[in-house]
C-alpha positions as CSV (number, residue, x, y, z in Angstrom):
1,M,-0.3,-0.5,0.1
2,N,3.0,2.6,1.0
3,K,4.6,2.0,-2.5
4,I,1.4,2.6,-4.2
5,L,0.1,5.9,-2.5
6,K,3.7,7.1,-2.6
7,Y,3.7,6.6,-6.6
8,V,0.3,8.4,-6.4
9,I,1.3,11.4,-4.2
10,V,4.3,12.2,-6.4
11,D,2.2,11.7,-9.3
12,I,-0.1,14.1,-7.9
13,V,2.0,16.9,-6.6
14,Q,3.9,17.1,-9.9
15,N,0.4,17.2,-11.9
16,K,0.5,20.8,-13.5
17,I,-3.3,21.4,-12.7
18,V,-2.4,20.9,-9.0
19,L,0.6,23.6,-9.2
20,I,-1.9,26.1,-11.0
21,Y,-4.5,24.8,-8.3
22,T,-2.4,26.0,-5.3
23,F,-0.8,28.6,-6.8
24,L,-4.3,30.4,-7.6
25,L,-5.8,29.3,-3.8
26,L,-2.1,31.2,-2.8
27,V,-2.9,34.5,-5.3
28,I,-6.3,34.8,-4.0
29,S,-5.7,34.5,-0.3
30,L,-3.1,36.7,-0.1
31,S,-4.9,39.7,-2.3
32,L,-8.3,39.2,-0.1
33,F,-6.3,39.8,3.0
34,N,-4.1,42.1,1.7
35,L,-7.2,44.3,0.4
36,E,-8.9,44.9,4.0
37,N,-7.1,46.2,6.8
38,N,-9.5,43.9,8.8
39,A,-8.1,40.4,8.5
40,A,-11.6,39.1,9.7
41,K,-13.2,40.5,6.5
42,G,-10.7,38.9,4.6
43,L,-11.0,35.8,5.9
44,L,-14.9,36.1,5.7
45,S,-14.2,36.8,1.7
46,L,-11.9,33.8,1.7
47,L,-15.3,31.7,3.0
48,N,-16.8,31.6,-0.1
49,I,-13.7,30.2,-1.9
50,V,-13.5,27.7,0.5
51,L,-17.1,26.3,0.3
52,I,-17.5,26.6,-3.6
53,L,-14.2,26.3,-5.3
54,V,-12.2,24.1,-3.2
55,P,-15.0,21.3,-3.6
56,L,-15.3,21.8,-7.3
57,I,-11.9,21.6,-7.7
58,C,-11.5,18.8,-5.7
59,I,-14.5,16.5,-6.9
60,T,-13.7,17.0,-10.9
61,F,-9.8,16.5,-11.0
62,S,-10.2,13.0,-8.9
63,T,-12.9,11.8,-11.0
64,I,-10.7,12.9,-14.1
65,Y,-7.7,11.5,-12.2
66,I,-9.1,8.3,-12.0
67,Y,-10.5,7.8,-15.3
68,N,-7.0,8.7,-16.4
69,S,-5.3,6.1,-14.1
70,S,-7.4,3.5,-15.5
71,E,-5.1,1.3,-17.0
72,F,-2.4,2.0,-14.1
73,I,-5.5,0.4,-11.8
74,E,-6.4,-2.9,-14.1
75,L,-2.4,-3.5,-13.9
76,L,-2.9,-3.3,-10.4
77,V,-5.8,-5.3,-10.0
78,S,-3.5,-7.9,-12.4
79,Q,-0.9,-8.1,-9.9
80,P,-1.3,-10.2,-6.0
81,V,-2.7,-7.1,-4.2
82,K,-6.2,-6.5,-2.8
83,R,-8.4,-4.3,-4.5
84,K,-9.6,-2.9,-1.2
85,T,-5.6,-1.5,-0.8
86,I,-5.4,-0.1,-4.5
87,W,-8.7,2.0,-4.4
88,L,-7.6,3.0,-0.6
89,S,-4.6,3.9,-1.6
90,I,-5.6,6.3,-4.6
91,F,-8.0,7.5,-2.0
92,S,-5.3,8.5,0.6
93,G,-2.9,10.0,-2.3
94,L,-5.6,12.2,-3.8
95,S,-6.2,13.3,-0.4
96,V,-3.3,14.0,0.9
97,S,-2.2,15.5,-2.4
98,L,-5.1,18.0,-2.7
99,A,-5.2,18.6,1.5
100,L,-1.3,19.4,0.8
101,A,-2.3,21.8,-1.9
102,F,-4.9,23.7,-0.1
103,F,-2.8,24.0,2.7
104,V,-0.2,25.6,0.9
105,G,-2.6,27.5,-1.0
106,A,-5.0,29.2,1.5
107,G,-3.9,27.8,5.0
108,I,-0.8,29.0,5.0
109,P,-1.9,32.7,4.4
110,I,-4.7,32.2,7.2
111,L,-1.5,31.4,9.6
112,L,0.3,34.5,8.2
113,Y,-3.0,36.9,9.0
114,H,-5.7,34.7,10.9
115,A,-3.8,32.9,12.9
116,D,-6.8,32.3,15.7
117,S,-9.3,29.7,16.5
118,T,-11.6,30.8,13.6
119,G,-8.4,30.7,11.4
120,I,-7.9,27.1,12.4
121,M,-11.4,26.9,12.0
122,M,-11.3,28.0,8.6
123,I,-8.4,25.6,7.3
124,A,-9.7,22.5,9.1
125,T,-13.4,22.8,7.3
126,G,-11.7,23.7,4.1
127,L,-9.3,20.2,5.2
128,F,-12.6,18.1,5.6
129,L,-14.2,19.4,2.3
130,T,-11.5,18.8,0.5
131,V,-11.3,14.8,1.8
132,L,-15.0,14.8,1.6
133,F,-15.6,15.6,-2.3
134,V,-12.4,13.1,-3.0
135,S,-14.5,10.5,-1.7
136,M,-17.6,11.6,-3.5
137,A,-15.6,11.6,-6.7
138,M,-14.3,7.7,-5.8
139,L,-17.7,6.8,-5.7
140,A,-18.8,8.9,-9.2
141,A,-15.8,7.3,-10.9
142,G,-16.6,4.0,-9.6
143,S,-20.1,4.0,-10.4
144,T,-19.6,3.7,-14.0
145,R,-16.8,3.2,-16.7
146,D,-18.1,5.8,-19.1
147,K,-15.8,9.1,-18.7
148,A,-18.2,11.5,-19.6
149,K,-20.8,10.3,-17.3
150,G,-18.7,10.0,-14.3
151,I,-17.7,13.7,-14.9
152,G,-21.3,14.2,-15.3
153,W,-22.2,13.3,-11.8
154,S,-19.5,14.8,-10.0
155,V,-20.3,18.0,-11.4
156,F,-24.1,17.1,-10.5
157,L,-23.0,16.4,-6.8
158,W,-21.5,19.8,-6.8
159,M,-23.8,21.4,-8.1
160,F,-26.7,19.8,-5.9
161,F,-24.7,20.2,-2.7
162,S,-23.3,24.1,-3.4
163,L,-26.7,25.3,-5.0
164,I,-29.3,22.6,-5.4
165,F,-30.1,21.5,-2.2
166,D,-30.2,25.4,-0.5
167,A,-32.9,25.7,-2.5
168,L,-34.8,23.2,-2.2
169,V,-34.4,23.8,1.7
170,L,-36.2,27.9,0.6
171,F,-39.0,26.1,-1.1
172,L,-39.8,23.8,1.9
173,L,-39.5,26.7,4.0
174,F,-41.7,29.0,1.6
175,Q,-44.5,26.4,1.5
176,F,-44.5,25.3,5.1
177,Q,-43.8,28.6,6.7
178,D,-47.1,28.3,9.1
179,Y,-45.2,25.1,10.9
180,P,-43.0,24.6,12.9
181,L,-39.6,23.3,10.8
182,E,-36.8,23.8,13.4
183,R,-36.0,20.5,14.2
184,V,-36.7,19.3,10.3
185,M,-33.7,22.2,9.0
186,V,-31.3,21.0,12.1
187,F,-32.1,17.0,10.6
188,L,-31.3,18.7,7.1
189,S,-28.7,20.6,7.5
190,F,-26.7,17.7,8.4
191,L,-27.6,16.0,5.1
192,N,-25.6,19.0,3.3
193,P,-21.7,18.4,4.0
194,I,-21.3,22.3,2.6
195,D,-23.9,23.6,5.0
196,L,-22.4,22.0,7.8
197,G,-19.0,23.5,7.1
198,R,-20.5,27.1,6.8
199,V,-21.8,26.9,10.1
200,Q,-18.8,25.7,11.5
201,I,-17.2,28.9,10.6
202,L,-20.0,31.1,11.3
203,L,-20.6,29.7,14.6
204,Q,-17.1,30.1,15.4
205,M,-16.9,33.7,13.6
206,D,-20.5,34.4,15.8
207,I,-22.0,37.1,13.0
208,S,-25.2,36.8,13.8
209,A,-26.6,38.4,10.2
210,L,-24.4,36.2,8.3
211,M,-25.5,33.2,10.0
212,G,-28.4,32.2,7.9
213,Y,-31.4,30.4,9.1
214,T,-29.1,26.7,9.6
215,G,-26.6,28.5,11.8
216,A,-29.4,30.1,14.0
217,V,-31.4,27.1,14.2
218,F,-27.7,25.3,15.1
219,R,-27.3,28.1,17.7
220,E,-30.7,28.0,19.1
221,F,-30.9,23.9,19.6
222,F,-27.0,22.8,20.4
223,G,-25.2,26.0,21.4
224,A,-21.9,27.3,19.8
225,A,-19.3,24.6,21.2
226,T,-21.9,21.8,20.9
227,G,-22.9,22.8,17.3
228,I,-19.2,23.0,16.1
229,T,-18.9,19.6,17.4
230,L,-21.9,17.5,16.1
231,S,-21.3,19.6,12.7
232,F,-17.6,17.9,12.7
233,I,-19.2,14.3,13.5
234,G,-21.4,15.0,10.3
235,L,-18.4,16.0,8.0
236,F,-17.0,13.0,9.3
237,F,-19.6,10.5,8.5
238,W,-19.5,12.4,4.8
239,V,-16.2,11.4,4.3
240,L,-16.5,7.5,5.5
241,W,-20.1,6.3,3.6
242,P,-18.9,7.5,-0.4
243,I,-15.6,5.9,0.1
244,W,-17.6,2.7,1.8
245,L,-20.1,2.4,-1.1
246,S,-17.4,3.1,-3.4
247,L,-15.0,0.5,-2.3
248,R,-17.9,-2.0,-2.3
249,R,-18.8,-1.3,-5.8
250,F,-14.9,-1.5,-6.9
251,K,-14.6,-4.8,-5.3
252,K,-17.4,-6.5,-7.1
253,K,-16.4,-4.2,-10.4
254,D,-15.2,-6.2,-13.6
255,L,-12.4,-4.3,-15.0
């Protein structure tokens, strides 16, 4: 497993797309912090990058990488190596490489300009979302051999969690505005990992005006500390179930 993991990490770290992704994150992060005299405003501006751009890059790049590595995967399967080892090595290699790219591009500027509990929370959330969307990419790529269909599923998953889900929640709120939906909203918030990441950071920053309905419900029901802990548990579950499901499919897949 270590040899496969090392090969995948070295291969991805040298990839031009990953280098460009790291450089763009670094430029954007430094620009946002230097545009504002208040580092907290720069951190808040960086929030949308962490919640929207990072998941998109991670899920699309990981999906494309898996399809482009299909011959390498077939070669490994023909060797006396367990499929579980192969699949988890690729997942770990992608996760470590993209997490490193995020830390260099966004984590280091955050530590330089806002090295407090809020900055640490932003970095932790970005790392969780990186690994989480790599996990989703493994599921999308492992579900079909058609490259175009797999990439399409990946983009759809990103669009659903970043855009469509919130629109459906707002529609639900408007349709049933006369009913108490607080407990339902708490449950629904756990169904969207991006919402969980947003709640983590906003609860830590304690910005009531920007917290939104989900964040307000979290604070009302759990308080800041408990809400952050529960959202981390939710994100951890979101990392595990796609990779577990994709591993089951990969074991039974006819290559």
